C-alpha positions in Angstrom: 22.8 -29.7 5.1 20.0 -27.3 4.2 16.7 -28.8 3.1 16.0 -28.7 -0.6 12.9 -26.6 0.2 13.9 -23.3 1.8 10.3 -22.3 2.5 7.6 -24.7 3.3 4.0 -23.9 4.0 2.5 -25.0 7.3 -0.7 -26.9 6.6 -1.1 -25.5 3.1 -0.3 -26.6 -0.4 2.6 -24.9 -2.3 0.1 -23.6 -4.8 -2.0 -21.9 -2.1 1.1 -20.6 -0.4 2.4 -19.0 -3.5 -1.0 -17.5 -4.3 -1.1 -16.0 -0.8 2.3 -14.5 -1.4 1.0 -13.1 -4.7 -1.3 -10.7 -2.7 1.8 -8.5 -2.2 2.4 -7.7 -5.9 -1.4 -7.7 -6.5 -1.5 -4.6 -4.3 1.9 -3.1 -4.8 2.0 -3.6 -8.6 -1.5 -4.5 -9.9 -3.4 -1.8 -8.0 -0.9 0.8 -6.8 0.9 1.1 -10.1 -1.6 0.1 -12.8 -4.9 1.4 -11.4 -3.4 4.9 -11.9 -4.0 4.5 -15.7 -7.8 4.0 -15.0 -8.0 7.0 -12.7 -5.7 9.2 -14.7 -8.2 10.6 -17.2 -10.4 12.0 -14.4 -7.4 13.3 -12.6 -6.1 15.1 -15.7 -9.5 16.7 -16.4 -10.1 17.7 -12.7 -6.6 18.8 -11.9 -5.6 20.3 -15.2 -2.6 18.0 -15.8 -0.8 17.7 -19.2 0.3 14.3 -20.5 3.8 15.2 -19.5 2.7 15.7 -15.8 0.7 12.5 -16.0 3.8 10.7 -17.3 5.9 12.2 -14.6 3.7 10.6 -11.9 4.5 7.2 -13.3 8.1 8.1 -13.7 8.2 9.0 -10.0 6.6 5.6 -9.2 9.2 3.9 -11.4 12.0 5.9 -9.6 10.7 4.5 -6.3 10.6 1.0 -7.8 14.2 1.4 -8.9 15.3 2.6 -5.4 13.4 -0.3 -3.9 15.1 -2.8 -6.2 18.5 -1.4 -5.2 17.7 -1.5 -1.5 15.7 -4.8 -1.4 18.6 -7.0 -0.6 19.7 -4.8 2.3 16.1 -4.9 3.7 15.9 -8.6 3.2 19.2 -9.2 5.1 18.1 -6.9 7.9 14.4 -7.9 8.3 14.0 -11.2 6.5 12.1 -12.0 3.4 8.6 -12.6 4.9 8.7 -9.5 7.1 9.8 -7.4 4.2 6.9 -8.7 2.1 4.4 -8.0 4.9 5.6 -4.5 5.8 5.9 -3.5 2.1 2.3 -4.5 1.5 1.1 -2.5 4.4 3.0 0.5 3.1 1.4 0.0 -0.3 -2.1 0.2 1.2 -1.1 3.4 3.0 0.0 5.0 -0.2 -3.4 4.2 -1.8 -5.0 6.0 1.1 -2.7 8.9 0.7 -3.6 9.1 -3.0 -7.3 9.7 -2.0 -6.5 12.5 0.5 -5.5 15.4 -1.8 -5.0 16.5 -5.3 -1.8 18.3 -4.5 0.7 16.9 -7.0 3.6 16.9 -4.4 1.7 14.7 -2.0 0.4 12.5 -4.7 3.9 12.2 -6.2 5.3 11.2 -2.8 2.6 8.5 -2.5 3.6 7.3 -6.0 7.3 7.3 -5.0 6.6 5.3 -1.8 4.4 2.8 -3.5 7.2 2.2 -6.1 9.6 1.4 -3.3 7.2 -0.9 -1.5 6.2 -2.6 -4.7 9.8 -3.4 -5.5 10.4 -4.8 -2.1 7.4 -7.0 -2.4 8.4 -8.2 -5.9 12.0 -9.0 -5.1 11.4 -10.7 -1.8 8.2 -12.4 -3.0 9.9 -13.7 -6.1 12.7 -15.2 -4.1 10.3 -17.0 -1.7 8.0 -18.2 -4.5 11.0 -19.5 -6.4 12.3 -21.4 -3.4 8.8 -23.0 -2.8 8.6 -23.9 -6.5 12.1 -25.4 -6.4 10.9 -27.9 -3.8 8.5 -29.4 -6.3 9.9 -32.1 -8.5 7.3 -31.4 -11.2 6.0 -28.3 -12.8 8.6 -25.9 -11.3 8.1 -23.2 -14.0 4.4 -23.3 -13.5 4.7 -22.8 -9.8 7.0 -19.8 -10.3 4.5 -18.3 -12.7 1.7 -18.5 -10.2 3.3 -15.7 -8.2 2.9 -13.4 -11.1 -0.8 -13.9 -11.1 -0.8 -11.4 -8.3 -0.4 -8.3 -10.4 -3.0 -9.7 -12.9 -5.5 -10.1 -10.1 -4.8 -6.5 -9.0 -5.5 -5.4 -12.6 -8.8 -7.3 -12.6 -9.9 -5.8 -9.3 -9.2 -2.3 -10.4 -10.8 -2.9 -13.8 -14.0 -4.1 -12.2 -14.1 -1.2 -9.7 -12.5 2.0 -11.0 -14.3 2.8 -14.3 -17.8 2.3 -12.8 -17.0 4.3 -9.6 -15.8 7.1 -11.8 -18.9 7.0 -14.0 -21.4 6.7 -11.1 -19.9 9.6 -9.0 -19.1 11.8 -12.0 -16.2 14.2 -12.7 -13.8 14.8 -9.9 -14.5 11.4 -8.2 -10.9 10.1 -8.6 -10.4 10.4 -4.8 -13.3 8.1 -4.1 -11.9 5.5 -6.4 -8.5 5.6 -4.7 -10.2 5.3 -1.3 -12.3 2.2 -2.3 -9.2 0.6 -3.8 -7.3 1.2 -0.5 -10.2 -0.4 1.5 -10.2 -3.5 -0.8 -6.4 -3.8 -0.6 -6.5 -3.5 3.2 -8.9 -6.5 3.4 -6.6 -8.5 1.2 -3.6 -7.6 3.4 -5.2 -9.3 6.4 -5.0 -12.7 4.6 -1.3 -12.1 3.8 -0.5 -11.1 7.4 -2.0 -14.3 8.8 0.1 -16.5 6.5 2.4 -18.8 8.4 5.6 -20.1 6.8 8.2 -22.4 8.4 11.5 -21.4 6.8 15.1 -22.1 7.3 17.8 -19.4 7.1 19.1 -18.3 3.7 22.0 -20.5 2.4 25.4 -19.6 3.8 27.1 -17.0 1.7 23.9 -15.8 0.0 24.5 -12.2 1.0 28.1 -12.3 -0.3 27.3 -14.0 -3.6 28.5 -11.8 -6.5 26.3 -11.4 -9.6 27.9 -9.7 -12.5 26.1 -7.8 -15.2 28.4 -8.6 -18.1 27.3 -12.2 -18.8 23.7 -11.0 -19.1 24.2 -7.6 -20.7 22.0 -8.3 -23.7 19.2 -9.6 -21.4 19.5 -6.5 -19.2 19.3 -4.2 -22.2 16.2 -6.1 -23.5 14.6 -6.0 -20.1 15.3 -2.3 -19.8 13.6 -1.7 -23.2 10.7 -3.9 -22.2 10.2 -1.8 -19.1 10.3 1.4 -21.2 7.8 0.1 -23.8 5.3 -1.7 -21.8 4.7 1.0 -19.3 3.8 3.5 -22.0 1.0 1.2 -23.2 -0.2 0.6 -19.6 -0.1 4.3 -18.7 -1.9 5.8 -21.7 -4.0 3.1 -23.3 -7.1 3.8 -21.1 -6.9 7.5 -22.0 -6.8 6.4 -25.7 -9.9 4.2 -25.2 -11.6 7.1 -23.6 -10.6 9.6 -26.3 -12.1 7.4 -29.1 -15.4 7.4 -27.2 -15.1 4.4 -24.9 -17.2 4.8 -21.7 -16.9 3.0 -18.3 -18.0 -0.3 -19.8 -15.5 -0.2 -22.6 -12.7 0.9 -20.3 -13.5 -1.9 -17.8 -13.8 -4.5 -20.5 -10.4 -3.5 -22.0 -8.7 -3.5 -18.6 -10.3 -6.8 -17.7 -9.1 -8.3 -21.0 -5.5 -7.4 -19.9 -6.1 -9.1 -16.6 -7.7 -12.2 -18.1 -4.8 -12.5 -20.6 -2.3 -12.1 -17.7 -4.1 -14.8 -15.6 -3.8 -17.3 -18.4 0.0 -16.8 -18.9 1.1 -19.7 -16.6 -0.9 -22.2 -18.6 0.1 -20.6 -22.0 3.9 -20.1 -21.5 5.3 -22.2 -18.6 6.3 -25.0 -20.9 8.3 -22.6 -23.1 10.0 -21.0 -20.1 10.9 -24.3 -18.6 12.8 -25.4 -21.7 14.6 -22.1 -22.4 18.0 -21.4 -20.9 18.9 -18.3 -22.9 16.9 -15.2 -23.9 14.8 -16.8 -26.6 11.7 -17.2 -24.5 11.8 -13.6 -23.2 12.5 -12.4 -26.8 9.4 -14.1 -28.1 7.2 -12.9 -25.3 8.5 -9.3 -25.7 7.9 -9.5 -29.4 4.3 -10.6 -28.8 3.8 -7.7 -26.4 4.9 -5.4 -29.2 2.3 -6.9 -31.5 -0.4 -6.4 -28.9 0.7 -2.8 -28.3 0.6 -2.0 -32.1 -2.9 -3.5 -32.8 -5.0 -0.4 -31.7 -3.1 1.6 -34.4 -5.1 -0.3 -37.1 -8.6 0.8 -36.0 -10.9 1.6 -33.1 -13.1 -1.5 -33.1 -13.9 -2.8 -29.6 -13.0 -6.3 -30.9 -9.5 -5.1 -32.0 -9.0 -3.3 -28.7 -10.0 -6.5 -26.8 -7.7 -8.7 -28.8 -4.9 -6.2 -28.2 -5.5 -6.3 -24.5 -5.7 -10.1 -24.4 -2.5 -10.5 -26.4 -0.6 -7.8 -24.5 -1.8 -9.0 -21.0 -0.9 -12.6 -21.8 2.6 -11.8 -23.0 3.8 -8.9 -20.8 3.3 -10.7 -17.5 4.9 -13.8 -19.0 8.0 -11.7 -19.7 8.4 -11.0 -16.0 7.9 -14.7 -15.2 10.4 -15.7 -17.9 13.0 -13.5 -16.2 12.6 -15.4 -13.0 12.8 -18.7 -14.9 15.9 -17.5 -16.6 17.5 -16.7 -13.2 16.4 -20.1 -11.8 18.1 -22.1 -14.4 21.2 -20.0 -14.9 22.2 -19.1 -11.3 22.7 -21.0 -8.1 20.1 -20.6 -5.3 22.5 -18.4 -3.3 22.5 -15.8 -6.2 18.7 -15.7 -6.8 17.8 -12.7 -4.7 20.7 -10.6 -6.1 20.0 -11.7 -9.7 16.3 -10.8 -9.3 17.3 -7.4 -7.9 19.7 -6.8 -10.8 17.0 -7.6 -13.3 14.5 -5.4 -11.4 16.9 -2.5 -11.5 17.1 -2.7 -15.3 13.3 -3.0 -15.5 12.9 -0.1 -13.1 15.2 2.2 -15.1 13.1 1.4 -18.2 9.9 2.3 -16.4 11.4 5.6 -15.3 12.3 6.6 -18.9 9.1 5.4 -20.6 6.2 7.5 -19.1 7.9 10.9 -19.1 9.6 10.5 -22.5 6.4 9.2 -24.2 4.3 11.8 -22.4 6.5 14.6 -23.8 6.3 13.1 -27.3 2.5 12.9 -27.0 2.2 16.6 -25.9 4.5 17.7 -28.7 2.7 15.6 -31.4 -0.8 16.1 -30.0 -2.0 12.5 -30.4 -1.9 9.4 -28.1 -1.4 7.3 -31.2 2.3 8.3 -31.1 2.5 6.8 -27.6 1.4 3.4 -29.0 3.8 3.7 -32.0 6.8 4.4 -29.7 5.7 1.7 -27.3 5.5 -1.0 -30.0 8.8 0.0 -31.5 10.7 0.0 -28.2 9.3 -3.5 -27.3 10.4 -4.8 -30.7 13.9 -3.6 -30.0 13.8 -5.2 -26.6 12.9 -8.5 -28.2 15.9 -8.3 -30.5 18.2 -7.6 -27.6 16.9 -10.6 -25.6 17.3 -12.8 -28.6 21.1 -12.1 -28.5 21.3 -13.5 -24.9 22.9 -16.9 -24.6 22.9 -19.2 -21.5 25.5 -18.1 -19.0 28.2 -20.2 -17.6 28.0 -20.5 -13.8 30.3 -22.8 -11.9 27.8 -23.2 -9.1 25.2 -25.9 -9.5 22.0 -24.7 -11.1 18.4 -25.7 -10.7 17.2 -28.6 -12.7 14.9 -27.6 -15.6 11.4 -29.1 -15.3 8.6 -29.0 -17.8 4.9 -28.8 -17.1 
């Protein structure tokens, strides 16, 4: 009989083990994906990009993420979860280096595509490993799962502390220096991940053959798709909005840091709610709060208002991703976890593909970034309604026991 704990740290606590795993999405998501928003204004000015082109680059990244989500299970079966996490993180670092080498949009676009694939691999495999580690704990399971999602928040904080000031110190056209420094920082973090040792047993028998159907979670998938569409618009264009209303490096860094701080606080803020929810209610609430955060900048340009918007949005939008993993943990058997996570990631990735390019086109047509925020908030509100319609699913296989913090 398989041990209740599929993955067990050697000589380290489960908390530390999950936080080491979180380095993978910190680089693949927090830095590779989101730091683009910080560097984008300088790239637009230096390279002459429109908002549509700028959006296309994030759509390309989202397309890679979607492809990675579709192929993650095959990679995991072929190479194993831990090897998939490590290799995908190395690839993410290489894409950051590629981003610094040239302003050619084809090369940069390829780097964005590749980082999307590697980020999805890291997220799907890392989520499954972190969920298994958390399942071995009799207390605070939802909290342990949420710790994995501190990784992207840490990546946001790192890029927020570094990118705006590098761009200001080195002046116009210094986007390539910023990408190079972020690549160096990410490489140093990867060393810690590569030295991690985990003693793990094979995946449960039949895990690769377990079928996960979309129909029972259709409302949830629609809601998660809309969440992916709406949140990425805010994350792509909000720094440009801050810059357009006169915010310098300090204002941009402060705003981005507030998103990261809000995200770091989400396990303590929302784990209790996620542990008690079996349907889509928790995700609906968190998506709705994200919509409120996205809409706040439309009511003024006060730094305080921007800071509150960033804190609310950061705290809620990462919790949405955590709540999805919690939903899977209590509604599916362990054998189905990786496939269910991949299915959710596909819906999320499709939303991320649609969001940047569609809202970039709208912004170019209307001539104001405020329309990006309007559309983002409206789409997030629709996503909340869809998730609210999701009820617990009926699985015959035994599910994880729900724990509260």
